[in-house]
C-alpha positions in Angstrom: 38.1 8.9 23.7 35.3 9.1 21.0 36.3 9.1 17.6 33.8 9.9 14.9 34.3 9.8 11.1 32.3 11.4 8.4 32.0 10.4 4.9 30.9 12.4 2.0 29.1 10.4 -0.5 29.5 11.3 -4.1 27.4 9.7 -6.7 28.1 9.7 -10.5 25.3 10.5 -13.0 25.5 6.8 -13.9 24.8 5.8 -10.3 21.8 8.1 -10.0 20.5 6.8 -13.3 20.7 3.3 -12.0 19.1 4.1 -8.8 16.3 5.9 -10.6 15.7 3.0 -13.0 15.4 0.6 -10.0 12.9 2.8 -8.3 10.8 3.1 -11.4 10.9 -0.6 -12.0 9.8 -1.3 -8.4 7.0 1.1 -8.5 5.7 -0.4 -11.7 6.0 -4.0 -10.2 3.9 -2.7 -7.2 1.5 -1.0 -9.5 1.0 -4.3 -11.6 0.4 -6.3 -8.5 -3.2 -5.0 -8.1 -4.0 -5.0 -11.8 -6.7 -7.6 -13.2 -5.5 -9.5 -16.0 -7.7 -11.4 -18.5 -6.5 -14.9 -19.9 -4.2 -13.7 -22.5 -2.6 -11.2 -20.3 -2.2 -13.7 -17.6 -0.7 -16.2 -20.0 1.9 -13.4 -21.1 2.5 -12.6 -17.4 3.3 -16.4 -16.7 5.4 -16.6 -19.9 3.3 -19.3 -21.6 1.0 -19.4 -24.5 -2.8 -18.6 -23.9 -3.4 -22.3 -24.7 -1.0 -23.5 -22.1 -2.5 -21.2 -19.5 -6.0 -22.5 -20.4 -4.8 -26.1 -19.9 -3.3 -25.0 -16.6 -6.5 -23.4 -15.6 -8.5 -26.7 -16.3 -6.0 -29.0 -14.5 -5.2 -26.9 -11.5 -7.6 -26.2 -8.7 -5.3 -23.5 -7.4 -5.8 -21.4 -10.5 -9.6 -22.0 -10.4 -9.6 -20.8 -6.9 -8.0 -17.4 -7.7 -9.9 -16.6 -10.7 -12.2 -13.5 -10.6 -15.3 -13.4 -12.8 -16.9 -10.1 -13.5 -19.6 -9.8 -16.3 -18.6 -13.3 -17.6 -14.9 -12.5 -18.0 -12.3 -14.5 -16.1 -9.5 -12.5 -14.5 -6.6 -12.8 -12.3 -4.7 -10.6 -9.9 -0.9 -10.6 -10.8 -0.1 -11.1 -7.2 -2.1 -14.4 -7.1 -0.4 -15.6 -10.3 2.9 -15.0 -8.6 1.8 -17.2 -5.6 0.7 -19.8 -8.1 3.9 -19.8 -10.1 6.0 -20.0 -6.7 4.0 -23.0 -5.7 4.5 -24.8 -9.1 
């Protein structure tokens, strides 16, 4: 004998809003992963002052290895900063 059950899912407006917020937040995170950040933006991304980030950059070879220089401007990818912060 095979018994199958079916369930009807009913989501409230609040549930739908929460799901939509999560989707939007995830899309923004994915979009920001490939964005290039200058020193000030990188510091904000890491949650430190630009001076602290500058010191980190001087002392850590890992940060020097991931910097990209275009036209004399040092930039970092958000995904590379995430990896650096995880290793810290």
